[in-house]
N, C-alpha and C positions, 0 to 999 in steps of 0.2 A: 596648751596640753602638752607640747613638747618640753616646756620648762618643768612642769610637774613630773613627766615621766624622766627627765635628766635628774632631778632630785630623787627620784625613787632609784635610779640606778646608783646613786651615791650612798643611798641608805642600805640598799642590798649589798654593796660592796664593804660596808661597815660590818654586817654580818658575817661575811666572808672573811674579812681581815681579822676579826676578833678570834675566830676558830682555827684559822690556817695553821697555826704553830701547834696546836693539839690534835687536830684530827684533820689531816688533809684531803682524805677521801670525802669527808663531809663537805668540804669547801667545793670539792668539784661537783658534788650531788646538787648542792645549793647552786651552783653556777649553771648547771644543765638544766634544772628546773626553772630558774629564773629567766634563761635564755629562751625556754619553749613559752613561757607564760607571756613574756614581753614580745616575742615574735608573733603571738596570737593577738595581742592587743594592737600592735603596729599594722599587721594585715587586716583587722577589722577597722580600724581609723582610715586605713588607706582605702578600703573597699566603700566604706561610708563617704569618703572624700571630705573629711572634716579635719581643721586644725585649730580650731577655736572653741572656746566653750559656747558661744553664742551659736555657732553652726551645729554644735553637738545637741543642742536643744531642739533641733527640728529632726532629728533622726528617727525618733519613735514614731513619728506620724508617717514616715517614709519607709523605714525599714525596721519593724519591730523585732524580726527574728535576729538580725544582727545586733541590734540594741540590748536584747537579752543576753546574746552571747558575750557582749562587751561587758555587761553588768556582772555576769558569772565569772569571766575572767579577771575583772579588776577585784572582786571579791577574793579570788585565789591569789592574786598578786599582793593583797593586803595581808595574807596570811590567816584567814578565818578559818576555824576548825574543820567544816566538813569539805574543805578544798584542798587541792594538792599543795598550794603555797604555805599550807600549816605544816608540812612534814619537815622541810629544813629548819625552820624556825624553832619547832619542838625539839628536834635532835640538837640544835645548837644550844638551846636553853638546858637540856639534859646534860650535854657534854660539859658545859661550863660549871654546872652544879656539881658533877663528879670531880672536876678539877678545883673545888673549893673556890670557885669564882661567883658565888651567888650574888654579890653586889653588883658585877658587871652583867650577869644575866638579868636581874631586875631592871637595871638602868637601860639597857639595850630593849628590853620587852616594853618599858614605858615610853622610850623614844619612839618605838614603831606605832605607837597610837597616833602620832603626829601624821605619820604616812597614811594610816587608816583613814584619818579625817580627809585628806585631799582625795584619796580613793573613793571614798564614799561621796564626795562631791562631784567627782566626774560621774560615778554611777548615778546619782540624783539628777544630773544634767541630762544624761543620755536616756534615762527611762521615765522618770516621773515628771518632770516639767514639760510644759507645752510652750511652743512659740507664742509670742504676744498676741498676733492677730489671726487666731484661729477661728474658723467658722463651725458651726455644728453640722459637720456632714461626715459622711462615713470616712474612716481613716483607711489609708491605702494598706491592705493586709498582704498584698503581693507586689514584690518588685518586679521590674522588668527582666532582671536577670536573676537566676537561682544563686543561692548562698554558695560561693566556691567551697568545694569539697575540702581544700586546704584548711580553711578556716573552721569548718565543722570538726574535722579530725583534730586540729590543735586545740580547739576549745574543749572537745571531750576529754584529751589527754591531759590539759591544763587544769582542769576541774576535777577529774575522777581518778587520778592516780593515787589518792590517799587510801582508799579501801585495799588497793592491792599492794600497798607498800610494804607489808610483812613479806611478801613473796619477793620483793626487789632487795630488801635488807638482810634477810636471813642468808648465811652462807651456805654453799651447796656442799 
């Protein structure tokens, strides 16, 4: 999981590097949102106490709420449209198109599909797969400790900032 997230950082750094000379404020927005979303992923993985894909497969039976939060945050990190991670990618593509760099925008968009594959693989392992030797018993829908409020707040902000983005982006 750490290797996948390390390559994710490199990928997001590419998005920031391509736009830094044209729109530095957009680079900062991308960095802030990426930091927020990545912090949420790391806090969730730390709370679940998982570091490998094999242990990630057992989390749905133990903590379905955290697994759902991880799914939503990974989809936001991938930059899918209803989530916050879509905002900087859309703005970067828009700015590159304004700067007559449509081939670069197309290339970086197509290369982000590779990252999407790995995020979906993590999300699949966290939510859809079950460990090999499960029995047909009731799953634990409650964990011994409640979900930390920091993870809940970060998940909400890392997935739901897109609808209020016009308020953030409009100058006062």
